[in-house]
C-alpha positions in Angstrom: 29.1 -8.7 -6.8 29.7 -9.5 -3.2 26.4 -8.4 -2.4 25.3 -10.8 -4.9 27.3 -13.9 -3.6 25.8 -13.1 0.3 22.6 -13.1 -0.9 23.0 -16.2 -2.6 24.3 -17.9 0.7 21.6 -16.4 2.7 19.2 -18.1 0.1 20.8 -21.4 0.2 20.6 -21.6 4.5 17.1 -20.4 4.4 16.5 -23.2 1.7 18.2 -25.3 4.3 16.1 -24.7 7.0 13.2 -24.5 5.3 13.8 -28.4 4.9 13.7 -29.0 9.0 10.6 -30.1 9.4 8.7 -28.3 12.4 5.4 -29.4 14.2 3.9 -30.5 17.3 2.6 -34.1 18.4 0.1 -34.2 21.5 -0.1 -37.5 23.2 -3.0 -38.6 25.3 -3.5 -42.3 27.1 -3.3 -43.8 29.8 -0.4 -42.5 31.2 -1.5 -38.8 31.2 -1.2 -36.0 28.5 2.2 -35.4 26.5 2.8 -32.3 24.6 5.7 -32.7 22.1 7.8 -30.1 19.7 9.2 -31.9 16.7 12.3 -30.1 15.6 13.9 -32.0 12.9 15.1 -35.1 14.5 14.9 -33.7 17.6 11.6 -33.9 19.5 11.3 -32.0 22.8 8.9 -32.8 25.7 7.3 -29.4 26.3 4.7 -30.6 28.8 4.1 -33.6 30.8 4.3 -32.4 34.1 5.9 -35.0 34.9 7.1 -38.7 34.3 4.3 -41.7 35.7 6.0 -44.3 37.8 6.2 -47.5 36.3 4.0 -50.4 37.3 0.1 -50.4 37.9 -1.0 -47.3 37.0 -4.5 -47.5 38.4 -5.6 -46.6 41.5 -6.2 -49.3 44.3 -9.8 -50.3 45.7 -10.3 -47.9 48.4 -13.2 -48.5 51.1 -16.7 -46.7 50.0 -16.5 -43.9 52.9 -13.4 -42.8 52.2 -13.9 -42.7 47.9 -14.8 -39.1 47.8 -11.9 -37.7 50.0 -9.4 -39.5 47.8 -11.1 -38.4 44.7 -11.0 -34.9 45.7 -6.7 -35.6 46.8 -6.2 -37.2 43.5 -7.7 -34.4 41.6 -5.9 -31.8 43.5 -2.7 -33.4 42.8 -3.5 -33.6 39.1 -4.0 -30.0 38.9 -0.9 -29.4 40.9 0.9 -31.7 38.1 -0.3 -29.9 35.2 1.1 -26.8 36.0 4.4 -28.2 37.5 7.5 -28.1 35.1 8.9 -31.1 33.7 11.4 -32.7 35.9 13.4 -34.1 32.9 16.4 -32.1 32.1 16.8 -31.6 28.4 19.9 -33.0 26.4 23.2 -30.8 25.7 22.5 -31.9 22.2 19.0 -30.6 22.0 20.0 -27.8 23.6 22.6 -26.9 21.0 20.7 -28.0 18.1 18.0 -25.3 19.2 20.4 -22.5 19.8 22.3 -23.4 16.2 19.0 -23.2 14.2 17.8 -19.9 16.4 21.1 -18.5 15.7 21.3 -19.5 11.8 17.7 -17.3 11.7 19.2 -14.5 13.6 22.5 -14.5 11.1 20.4 -14.4 8.4 18.5 -11.4 9.7 21.5 -9.4 10.2 22.8 -10.2 7.0 19.8 -9.3 4.8 18.9 -6.3 7.1 23.1 -4.5 6.6 23.3 -5.7 3.1 20.0 -5.3 1.6 19.4 -1.4 2.2 22.4 -0.5 0.9 22.3 -2.6 -1.7 18.6 -0.9 -2.6 19.9 2.5 -2.2 22.7 2.3 -4.9 20.1 1.0 -7.3 18.5 4.2 -6.8 21.1 6.1 -7.2 21.6 4.2 -10.6 18.0 4.9 -11.7 18.0 9.1 -10.3 21.4 9.0 -12.9 19.6 8.1 -15.6 17.1 10.6 -15.0 19.3 13.6 -14.1 18.4 13.8 -10.4 22.1 14.2 -9.8 21.3 15.5 -5.9 19.6 12.2 -4.8 22.1 10.3 -6.4 24.5 12.5 -4.1 22.4 12.1 -1.3 22.2 8.2 -1.9 25.3 7.7 -2.5 27.4 10.1 0.2 29.2 8.2 2.8 29.1 4.9 1.7 31.6 2.0 1.1 31.6 2.4 -3.2 33.0 0.4 -5.6 34.2 1.8 -8.6 31.1 2.4 -11.0 29.4 3.6 -8.3 32.2 5.8 -7.3 32.0 7.2 -10.7 28.5 8.0 -10.7 28.9 10.0 -7.2 31.9 12.3 -8.7 30.1 13.2 -11.6 26.8 14.0 -10.0 29.2 16.0 -7.7 30.8 17.8 -10.5 27.4 18.4 -12.0 26.1 19.7 -9.1 28.6 22.1 -8.1 27.8 24.1 -11.4 24.4 23.8 -10.8 24.7 25.7 -7.6 26.2 28.3 -9.3 23.4 28.9 -11.8 20.8 28.3 -8.8 22.1 31.0 -6.5 22.0 33.4 -9.6 18.6 32.7 -10.1 17.8 33.2 -6.1 19.6 36.4 -6.3 17.8 38.0 -9.4 14.6 36.6 -8.0 15.6 39.0 -5.0 17.0 41.9 -7.2 20.0 41.6 -6.1 21.9 42.3 -9.3 25.4 42.0 -7.7 25.3 38.7 -5.9 23.9 37.3 -9.0 26.8 38.4 -11.2 29.0 37.2 -8.2 27.3 33.9 -8.4 27.9 33.8 -12.2 31.8 34.7 -12.3 32.2 32.1 -9.2 30.3 29.7 -11.9 33.0 30.7 -14.8 35.7 29.8 -11.7 34.4 26.8 -10.7 34.2 25.4 -14.3 38.5 26.3 -14.6 38.9 24.1 -11.1 36.7 21.5 -12.1 37.5 21.2 -15.7 40.2 18.6 -15.7 38.5 16.4 -13.1 35.3 16.5 -15.2 36.9 15.1 -17.9 38.7 12.4 -16.0 34.7 11.5 -14.9 33.9 11.5 -18.3 31.4 14.1 -17.9 32.9 17.4 -19.7 29.4 17.6 -21.8 27.4 17.9 -19.0 29.7 20.3 -16.9 29.9 22.5 -20.0 26.5 22.5 -20.8 25.8 24.4 -17.5 28.7 26.5 -17.7 27.5 28.0 -21.5 24.2 28.9 -19.7 26.1 30.6 -17.1 28.1 32.8 -20.4 24.8 33.1 -21.6 23.2 34.8 -18.6 26.5 36.8 -18.1 25.9 38.1 -22.0 22.3 39.1 -21.5 22.0 40.6 -18.4 25.5 42.1 -18.0 27.2 42.4 -21.4 30.5 40.4 -20.1 32.0 38.1 -22.5 33.6 34.8 -21.8 36.9 36.5 -21.4 35.9 39.1 -19.3 34.1 37.0 -17.7 37.4 35.0 -17.0 39.2 38.3 -16.4 37.1 38.9 -13.5 37.6 35.2 -12.1 41.2 35.7 -11.8 41.8 33.0 -14.7 42.5 34.6 -17.6 45.4 33.7 -19.6 47.1 30.4 -20.6 45.0 28.9 -17.4 41.5 30.0 -18.7 39.7 27.0 -20.2 37.1 28.5 -23.0 34.8 27.1 -25.0 
């Protein structure tokens, strides 16, 4: 919900920025070439090299003999003025307006880059949980600042993965023909089930955890001829503290 509020504020700011008129203007006349940047109500003069003096701008008539020399000199001065920086300084008001505009855009970019990826990861985690991809849910939410709903998804996935890992270890050892290690993995799964069952009840994920526990008991019975009670004894959790199906 916090992210949606921040996103709404950012969208409003971007919309307000979009209302600011940004453009340019080029003016050419007897006074020379002028280039202006229009930023909302601010008009910035990017190029005239220099303001022309007031009065008659036209050159005085010279003697015919010195005409070529004067025209050449005037052309050189114009070329120098073309690349010279403007002598007129920008006002503080214009500078502040430009900095505020750039700063607003920078803040929006930072907020989007900070909140949007996290928001998308949480959405992906919800979709992964719906598809029973608990490993991806765990990876996406691990180490994140989670709200109550995301925390429930994370804890549920963690509990299911703990049981899944025991079953996966049994299968891996079995593929390598390591029967003792396979048996130990299943017994460890029985022990882990006893430990996490109260927490599974808290997060309402008993059905998924018990389903994996049932698969472990089936492997123990089929491959090693052990009942649930015997497995609990081997796991050291027999008696009143042993939770059975």
